[in-house]
N, C-alpha and C positions, 0 to 999 in steps of 0.2 A: 375636532377641525376648526372650534372657534379660537382653542388656547393659539392654536399655530397659526393663525391669522394676526392674533393681538402679539407675538411673537415677531410680524416684521420688519415693524418700524423702529420696533427694538433695533434688528440688525441693521436696517438700515440707518439707522441713526449710529451704531455704531464705526458701520463701514465709513458712513461721511466724515467723523471725525477723526480717525484711522488718516483718511486719506488730506483731509485739513494737516493735521497734525506733519505728515509728509510733504507738506507742501509747504509751510513755516519753515521746519527744518533746513528745507534748501533755501527757503532767503536768508534764513540766515546763518545759514555755512558762505552762500554768496555773499551776503554785506560781511561776515566777517573775514571771509578770504579779503574780500576788496579792501576793506580797508588795512589789512594785515597787507598786500600788495602796495598802497598807496603810500601806508608808512614804510616801505622799505625802499622806495625810489628817494635817491640820494636828491638833496635839493641844493645847487652850485649857489653857494653866499652872494652878494651884490653880484649878480649874474648879468644885471640889466644897466644901464649907463646912469650913473648917481648924475642927470643934470636937470636944472629948472625947467619947470614946464613951459617957460615961451623959450628957451631951446630945444625943444623936440617936436617932431612932426604933430600933428590933430591928429586924436586916436578917430576911428575906422567910426563909421555911420552907423547909431543905433547898438544893438548886441552884437554883431558882426566884430572878430575876432581876430589878429593874425599872428600866425606862428612862425618862428624860426625856427627850422630844423636841421641841426648840423651833423655830419656825419666824419669822423677823427680817423686821420692816416696813422694812428698809434694806438694802439692795446692799452689804454691807460685808464682810469676814472678820471672825467674832466673835473677842471673846476675854472673857477674866474681866477685865482690871484697868486701869485710865486706859494708855494709851498712843495709837500714830496711829487704832490698829483700833476699839476700846472708847473712847468719851468719855460720860459722863454726860450725860443727855438727847440723845444721839443717834441712840435706835434701842429701841423698846420691842419687849417678844416678839407677836407678832402670833400665832401659832398655839404652843398647849402640850397636849402628848397623856403620859400614862401610856401606857407599854409594858412590861407585865407576859408575862415568857416562864417558862413552870412547868418544872420539875424538871425533868421527863422529854422536855422540846423538843417535843412533839409539837403545839402550837399557841404561836398569840400572841393578845391581847387589847389590845386603844389604845382609851384611855378619853380625850374631848376634853374639857379646862378650858375652860370661857370666858373667854376672857381679859380683859372687867369685871367678872371676880366679886369681891367688897371684901370685902377680908380684912386681916388686921394683918401689916403689916409689918416684921418682927423691926427697932428702930432708927426705922421713921420712921411708924409711928404706922397707922391703915387707911387703908386706895388700893385702886386695883383691882390685881388682878393682876401686869398688863403693867407695872406701874410699878417692879416688884421689879428688873427687869432693868436698865431705865432707871436706876436709883439707884445701883443692888452688881451690874452682871454676874450672870455664873451661880451666884457661891457665895449670893447673896443670892436668886436665884430660885428654885433648890434648897432653901434653907433655908426658905424660906416655901412651898413647898409639903409638905416636910415637915414642916410643923409644924400645916398644918390636914388634912392626909390621915392624919399619925402613919405615916406611911412611910418607909421608907429607900429612897431612889435611890441605885442601886450605880452608874450610868456613864448620862450624858450624850450627846446630840449634835445639833448645831447646822448648819442649811439659810437658806438666805436666801432671799428668793423667786427671783433670779436661779438659784438652783439645781434649783429647781422647771422652769423652762423650759431647763435643761440637759437635764437629765433625761429630759425627755419628747424633747426633741429624740433623743436617742443613745443609744435603741430605737426609731425608726422612729415615734414618735409613739403615744398612746395613745387607747383607745377608748371614747367613754363615753357610752351612749344610745343607739350605733351610730351614731356618728358619731366618725371621727378627728381627733382634734386633735394639733396641732404644738405646740412648746412657746409661743410668742406666744399661743395660743388657749383652752391651758388654765392659762396665767396666770392669765387674765382671768377664764372661768371659776371660779379657788377664791380670786377676792378677792373677787367680785362677792357684796352684801349689800344695796343699797340697793332691788334691784328684788323680795328676796325676801320673800315674805308675812312669814319669822320672822326676816328680817336676821341675825344673824351665828348664829344658833342652828341655821338653813340653812347658814347658810354653812361650820359644821364639818363638816357634812352633807358638802358638798361636798368637802371637803380631805380627810376620811376616803370619800368614792367615788372623786375620785382617787387616793386613793395604794393602793387595792383595784386599781384599775384601772393604775393602775402597775408594781402587784406581779405581777397574772398576767401581764404582757404583759413583763416582766422575767422570771419565770418561764418563759416558752412556749418551746417547739418554737423557733420563729423566731428570737429572741435567742442561748439559748442552743446552737442547733446555727449560727450561723452568726458565725464566726470576728471579723469586721468588725467587726459590732456591736457584738459582746461586750467586742472590746479596747477601742472607744470609751466602753465604757456602763464600765467597770473606770479607766479615764484620767478620765470625771467624776465617778463618786462620789468619787477622789481629788483632783478641783478645791474639790467644794463644796461638802462632811461635812466637819464638823468635831468630833472625842471632846472628852473629855476627857484631860488628860496618865496616867490611871492605867489609860486601855483599852490594852492592848499588843496587838502584832503579832498574837504567839498567842494573846489572846483572844478577838482577831477570826476568826483561823483556826478556830480550835477551836468558838466559836459558827456561827459558819458551816458548818462540816460537821456541828456536832448538829442543825441545823435545815434541814438539806439535803432532807429528806421532806415539809419542811412548805409548803402550795400556797397557793395566796389564798384556797381557800375553807375553809383551818383558821384563817383570822386572824379574829376575832368586831372591831365595832369600836360605837363605844357613847358618848353624850353623860353628860361626869357629869349627876346629879338633879338640879335645881333650881328653887326656887320657883316663881322667874317673874325681873321684870325690878322696878326701883323706883329712889326718887331720893334720894339720900344726898351732903348739902354740896352741893347745885345738881346732882349727877352723876349720868348715866344708869349704871345699876350691875345686877349679875346678882347675886342673891341664893341661894345652895347652900343647896340640901337638905340640911342636915345629918343627920335621921335617916334620912334615905331613902340617901344617898351612904355611912352607918356601914358596913355587911354590904359593899359592894363593896370601900371598903380594907380588912377585913376576911381579905374571901378572897382579896384580891389576896397581901396578908400571911401566910396561910395555905396559899398556895398552893392552893386550893382553888376557883379559879377557874370549872372543869369542872361543879363540883356547885352553884356558885351560877347559872350558866347555866342551870342544868335546873331550875333552885329556880322559879321562876315569881318570881323577886321580883330579879330583874336591870333595869337601865333597860333600854328598848326597845334590839335591837339596830339598827345601819343595816338599812334595808329594799334590795330591787335596783332600786328608782326613786325615784329624789331630784331634787325639782324646782331 
């Protein structure tokens, strides 16, 4: 009996050591997989405008960051300058969202900017916003967005339409309004505009609704506890997402860790305020409401989005029901 009792501490020690080994192995695998994923993410060379500091907007307050998220209407790998991937006129930026991440990393706000917004494009005169990418790649698009929002873009991420499809399939489908869609169906959903009452405005709401659902599925236990699905998701991210060359693996790892507690319910979606549509130079365009947009850009710049959203002055947030 005494011998049996003496044996229990050894058994418990052995079990504890085995469990610790499993945990460390899991952490090691996740670290290795994360590093492999970040290594496989394409870096876009010279993606941000090369301008003197005094010619750029001031950076956001504190540790807040602003990302420009770009969706392309061509299934090709993005590049910043002329070459085999990026060619002038070959593709226009179909989706543009500004993402504000506060200094405390407790939430995020995504603001869609209509692709047909009539703006001044440096060196080219007035045109639709999405022409900037076609004419000058990401540096010209970033510079254009910076000049009309007076916001400093810290980093950018680019995804073509095939990326939406592949990311959806990687997480096992995305549930939108009670219907689980595969990649092909989700792609049709976010591309639709002709049969929607408000055209591109409803389309941007669909894109936001899809992203919200994709994030909810990605952060769910079904994905995070399924090693095969998590592995597939991380491999897909590495294949379909491109970022600026100033965003290092360490930067991405740090941001992912800092945002570890954020859930889809902590992310707000809205459209930039507009006056409406009009015709300029024979083109149907979107006219930004500069007066209404100014407080929004200011809240992003000063890292006061939480107060702005609670003030009642913010543009309408994306609802739970989307056309």
